[in-house]
C-alpha positions as CSV (number, residue, x, y, z in Angstrom):
1,X,125.0,67.7,75.2
2,X,122.7,70.5,74.0
3,X,121.0,70.0,70.6
4,X,121.2,72.4,67.7
5,X,118.4,74.9,67.4
6,X,116.2,74.9,64.2
7,X,117.7,78.3,63.3
8,X,121.2,76.9,63.4
9,X,120.2,73.9,61.2
10,X,118.6,76.2,58.5
11,X,121.7,78.4,58.6
12,X,124.0,75.4,57.9
13,X,121.8,74.3,55.0
14,X,121.9,77.8,53.5
15,X,125.7,77.8,53.8
16,X,126.0,74.4,52.0
17,X,123.8,75.6,49.1
18,X,125.7,78.8,48.8
19,X,129.0,76.9,48.8
20,X,127.8,74.5,46.0
21,X,126.5,77.4,43.9
22,X,129.7,79.3,44.3
23,X,131.8,76.3,43.2
24,X,129.6,75.8,40.1
25,X,130.0,79.5,39.1
26,X,133.8,79.3,39.5
27,X,134.0,76.2,37.3
28,X,131.9,77.8,34.5
29,X,133.9,81.0,34.7
30,X,137.2,79.0,34.5
31,X,136.0,77.1,31.3
32,X,134.9,80.4,29.7
33,X,138.1,82.2,30.5
34,X,140.2,79.2,29.2
35,X,138.4,78.5,25.9
36,X,136.4,81.6,25.0
37,X,138.8,84.4,25.3
38,X,142.1,85.2,23.5
39,X,144.6,86.5,25.8
40,X,146.9,87.9,23.1
41,X,146.4,91.5,22.3
42,X,148.2,93.5,19.5
43,X,149.2,96.8,20.8
44,X,148.6,99.7,18.3
45,X,151.5,100.6,16.1
46,X,153.3,103.8,17.0
47,X,153.7,106.7,14.5
48,X,157.3,107.9,13.9
49,X,157.6,111.6,13.1
50,X,160.8,113.4,12.1
51,X,161.2,117.0,13.4
52,X,163.5,119.4,11.4
53,X,165.1,122.5,12.9
54,X,165.9,123.9,9.3
55,X,164.3,123.2,5.9
56,X,166.4,121.0,3.6
57,X,167.7,122.6,0.5
58,X,166.4,121.2,-2.8
59,X,168.8,119.1,-4.8
60,X,169.8,120.6,-8.1
61,X,170.3,118.2,-11.0
62,X,173.7,118.7,-12.7
63,X,173.5,120.1,-16.2
64,X,174.8,118.1,-19.1
65,X,177.7,119.4,-21.1
66,X,176.8,119.7,-24.8
67,X,179.6,119.3,-27.1
68,X,179.8,122.0,-29.7
69,X,179.3,120.7,-33.2
70,X,181.4,122.1,-36.0
71,X,179.9,125.2,-37.4
72,X,177.7,124.8,-40.5
73,X,178.2,126.9,-43.3
74,X,175.1,128.8,-42.6
75,X,175.3,131.5,-40.1
76,X,174.6,130.1,-36.7
77,X,172.9,131.8,-33.8
78,X,174.2,131.8,-30.3
79,X,172.1,129.6,-28.0
80,X,171.7,130.9,-24.5
81,X,171.5,128.1,-21.8
82,X,168.2,128.1,-19.9
83,X,168.7,128.5,-16.2
84,X,167.1,125.9,-14.0
85,X,163.8,126.9,-12.3
86,X,163.8,127.3,-8.6
87,X,161.4,124.9,-7.0
88,X,160.0,126.0,-3.6
89,X,159.8,123.1,-1.2
90,X,156.9,123.4,1.3
91,X,158.0,122.8,4.9
92,X,156.7,119.5,6.4
93,X,153.6,120.0,8.4
94,X,153.6,119.1,12.1
95,X,151.4,116.1,12.7
96,X,149.9,115.8,16.2
97,X,150.1,112.2,17.3
98,X,147.2,111.2,19.5
99,X,148.1,108.8,22.3
100,X,146.7,105.4,22.0
101,X,143.2,105.1,23.5
102,X,142.7,102.6,26.2
103,X,140.2,100.1,25.0
104,X,137.8,99.3,27.8
105,X,136.7,95.7,27.5
106,X,133.1,95.1,28.2
107,X,132.3,92.8,31.2
108,X,131.7,89.3,30.2
109,X,128.6,87.3,31.1
110,X,130.6,85.3,33.6
111,X,131.8,88.5,35.3
112,X,128.3,89.8,35.4
113,X,127.1,86.5,36.9
114,X,130.0,86.6,39.4
115,X,129.2,90.2,40.3
116,X,125.5,89.3,40.9
117,X,126.6,86.3,42.9
118,X,128.9,88.4,45.0
119,X,126.2,91.0,45.5
120,X,123.8,88.2,46.5
121,X,126.3,86.8,48.9
122,X,126.9,90.2,50.4
123,X,123.2,90.8,50.8
124,X,122.8,87.4,52.4
125,X,125.8,88.2,54.7
126,X,124.2,91.5,55.7
127,X,120.9,89.8,56.3
128,X,122.7,87.1,58.3
129,X,124.6,89.7,60.3
130,X,121.5,91.6,60.9
131,X,119.7,88.5,62.1
132,X,122.6,87.5,64.3
133,X,122.8,91.0,65.7
134,X,119.0,90.9,66.4
135,X,119.4,87.5,68.0
136,X,122.3,88.7,70.0
137,X,120.3,91.8,71.1
138,X,117.4,89.5,72.0
139,X,119.7,87.3,74.1
140,X,121.3,90.3,75.7
141,X,117.8,91.7,76.5
142,X,116.6,88.4,77.8
143,X,119.8,88.1,79.9
144,X,119.3,91.6,81.2
145,X,115.7,90.9,82.0
146,X,116.7,87.7,83.8
147,X,119.4,89.6,85.7
148,X,116.9,92.3,86.7
149,X,114.4,89.7,87.7
150,X,117.0,87.9,89.8
151,X,118.2,91.2,91.3
152,X,114.6,92.1,92.2
153,X,114.1,88.6,93.7
154,X,117.4,88.9,95.6
155,X,116.5,92.4,96.9
156,X,113.0,91.2,97.9
157,X,114.6,88.2,99.7
158,X,117.2,90.5,101.4
159,X,114.4,92.9,102.4
160,X,112.4,90.0,103.9
161,X,115.5,88.7,105.6
162,X,116.3,92.2,106.9
163,X,112.7,92.5,108.2
164,X,112.9,89.1,109.9
165,X,116.3,90.0,111.5
166,X,114.8,93.3,112.7
167,X,111.8,91.5,114.1
168,X,114.0,89.0,115.8
169,X,116.3,91.7,117.1
170,X,113.3,93.6,118.5
171,X,112.0,90.5,120.2
172,X,115.4,89.8,121.6
173,X,115.8,93.3,122.8
174,X,112.3,93.2,124.5
175,X,113.3,89.9,126.1
176,X,116.6,91.3,127.3
177,X,114.8,94.3,128.7
178,X,112.4,92.1,130.7
179,X,115.3,90.0,131.9
180,X,117.2,93.2,132.8
181,X,114.3,94.6,134.7
182,X,113.9,91.3,136.6
183,X,117.6,91.3,137.3
184,X,117.6,94.9,138.4
185,X,114.7,94.2,140.8
186,X,116.5,91.2,142.2
187,X,119.7,93.2,142.4
188,X,117.9,96.0,144.2
189,X,116.5,93.6,146.8
190,X,119.9,92.1,147.2
191,X,121.5,95.5,147.7
192,X,118.9,96.3,150.4
193,X,119.8,93.1,152.2
194,X,123.5,93.8,151.7
195,X,123.1,97.3,153.0
196,X,121.4,96.1,156.2
197,X,124.1,93.5,156.6
198,X,126.8,96.1,155.9
199,X,125.4,98.5,158.5
200,X,125.6,95.7,161.1
201,X,129.0,94.7,159.9
202,X,130.1,98.3,159.8
203,X,129.2,98.8,163.4
204,X,131.0,95.6,164.3
205,X,134.0,96.6,162.3
206,X,134.1,100.0,163.9
207,X,134.3,98.5,167.3
208,X,136.9,96.0,166.1
209,X,138.9,98.8,164.5
210,X,138.9,100.7,167.8
211,X,140.3,97.7,169.5
212,X,142.8,97.1,166.7
213,X,143.9,100.7,166.7
214,X,144.7,100.5,170.3
215,X,146.7,97.3,169.8
216,X,148.4,98.8,166.7
217,X,149.5,101.9,168.6
218,X,150.9,99.7,171.4
219,X,152.8,97.6,168.9
220,X,153.9,100.6,167.1
221,X,155.4,102.1,170.2
222,X,157.1,98.8,170.8
223,X,158.3,98.6,167.2
224,X,159.7,102.2,167.4
225,X,161.5,101.2,170.5
226,X,162.9,98.1,168.8
227,X,163.8,100.0,165.7
228,X,165.6,102.7,167.7
229,X,167.5,100.1,169.6
230,X,168.3,98.3,166.4
231,X,169.4,101.6,164.7
232,X,171.5,102.5,167.8
233,X,173.1,99.0,167.7
234,X,173.9,99.3,164.0
235,X,175.4,102.7,164.5
236,X,177.4,101.4,167.4
237,X,179.0,98.6,165.5
238,X,179.6,100.8,162.4
239,X,181.5,103.1,164.8
240,X,183.4,100.1,166.2
241,X,184.4,99.0,162.6
242,X,185.6,102.5,161.7
243,X,187.5,102.8,165.0
244,X,189.3,99.4,164.4
245,X,190.2,100.5,160.8
246,X,191.6,103.8,162.1
247,X,193.6,101.9,164.8
248,X,195.4,100.1,162.0
249,X,195.9,103.2,159.8
250,X,199.4,104.7,159.3
251,X,198.9,108.2,157.9
252,X,201.3,109.6,155.3
253,X,202.8,112.9,156.6
254,X,201.9,116.5,155.7
255,X,198.8,116.1,153.4
256,X,197.1,119.4,152.7
257,X,193.5,120.1,153.8
258,X,191.4,117.1,154.9
259,X,191.4,114.5,152.2
260,X,188.7,111.8,152.4
261,X,188.8,108.2,151.0
262,X,185.6,106.2,150.6
263,X,185.6,102.4,150.2
264,X,182.9,99.7,149.7
265,X,183.5,96.6,151.8
266,X,181.8,93.3,151.3
267,X,181.7,91.3,154.5
268,X,181.0,87.6,155.3
269,X,178.9,86.6,158.3
270,X,181.9,86.1,160.6
271,X,183.3,89.6,159.9
272,X,185.8,88.4,157.2
273,X,186.3,90.8,154.3
274,X,185.3,89.4,150.9
275,X,186.3,92.4,148.8
276,X,187.5,96.0,149.1
277,X,186.7,98.6,146.4
278,X,187.6,102.2,146.2
279,X,184.5,104.3,145.7
280,X,185.8,107.9,145.8
281,X,189.5,108.6,145.9
282,X,191.0,111.3,148.2
283,X,193.2,112.6,145.5
284,X,196.3,111.2,147.2
285,X,197.4,107.7,146.2
286,X,199.4,107.3,149.4
287,X,196.4,108.1,151.6
288,X,194.1,105.8,149.6
289,X,196.6,102.9,149.8
290,X,197.1,103.5,153.6
291,X,193.3,103.3,154.2
292,X,193.0,100.1,152.1
293,X,195.9,98.5,154.1
294,X,194.2,99.5,157.4
295,X,190.9,97.9,156.3
296,X,192.7,94.6,155.4
297,X,194.7,94.6,158.7
298,X,191.5,95.3,160.7
299,X,189.8,92.0,159.8
300,X,187.8,90.3,161.1
301,X,185.6,93.4,161.6
302,X,183.3,93.5,164.6
303,X,179.7,92.5,164.0
304,X,176.6,92.3,166.3
305,X,175.6,88.8,167.6
306,X,172.1,89.1,166.2
307,X,172.4,87.5,162.8
308,X,169.2,89.2,161.6
309,X,171.2,92.4,161.6
310,X,173.9,91.1,159.2
311,X,172.2,92.3,156.0
312,X,172.9,95.9,157.3
313,X,176.6,95.1,157.2
314,X,176.9,92.9,154.1
315,X,177.7,95.9,151.8
316,X,179.3,98.4,154.1
317,X,180.5,101.9,153.0
318,X,183.4,103.4,155.0
319,X,184.5,107.0,154.8
320,X,187.9,107.8,156.4
321,X,189.0,111.4,157.0
322,X,192.7,112.4,157.2
323,X,192.3,114.8,160.1
324,X,189.9,112.6,162.3
325,X,191.1,112.0,165.8
């Protein structure tokens, strides 16, 4: 495990001291707020004002009735009643009621201390953040420098490796060139020997070809003769097969033009018929059926004795004309 750095240990001690100091300030503030302040406040009494739309009329006192005394013997004068004096009532003055002023309480000592402590913590926090930022930037710079250094070392290594590979490739190329030159020289000598041997062999081959050409022509003539004989023999037996089929043919009467029926016949080595299939119809069913019956009645069909010629008759095509003799 990695040990803590001295900077980290100092930071932990500062945090512990700050926490203890903050706790002490909060305890003092709580005691002051509990026992030193009165939380009851008496709101200012409001002023009630009556507003009149009309002025009130003054009240008049009722006059007392004076009973007339009996006249005295002396002549009495008439007493006129004194009318009541009119009293002017002044209208009530409008009193402007000022709204109750907000009483701003002065900050207490505990609040001042708390504010100072808060500002101190904020300052310490900013200092710590600035320090951490500086430390982070330093680490980033060191990491970048390390990365650049590693990159330069890697590039130098790659360059050295590239130069080494280029040198080895050049040496290999030079070696291959020398080997190629030696090989070409050897190949040239070999070609000269081969050319001499080829000239001798060519002369021998030319003489041999002359002899072989004469023999080939002789054999070719013989082969032509055999092929012609074979072709004539095949044509002869095909004609015999067609003649035998026609000998068994019973023609339907009065067919127009010259209808032709074509059949494919599959033969066995003894001349037996394996299958008969209509390839092209004559257009007249009676003539097609008459030809098919004639083929079946003509079996076994005549074949040459040479068994090597049988593949020419295995799948035989027969074309029968209505007007053939």
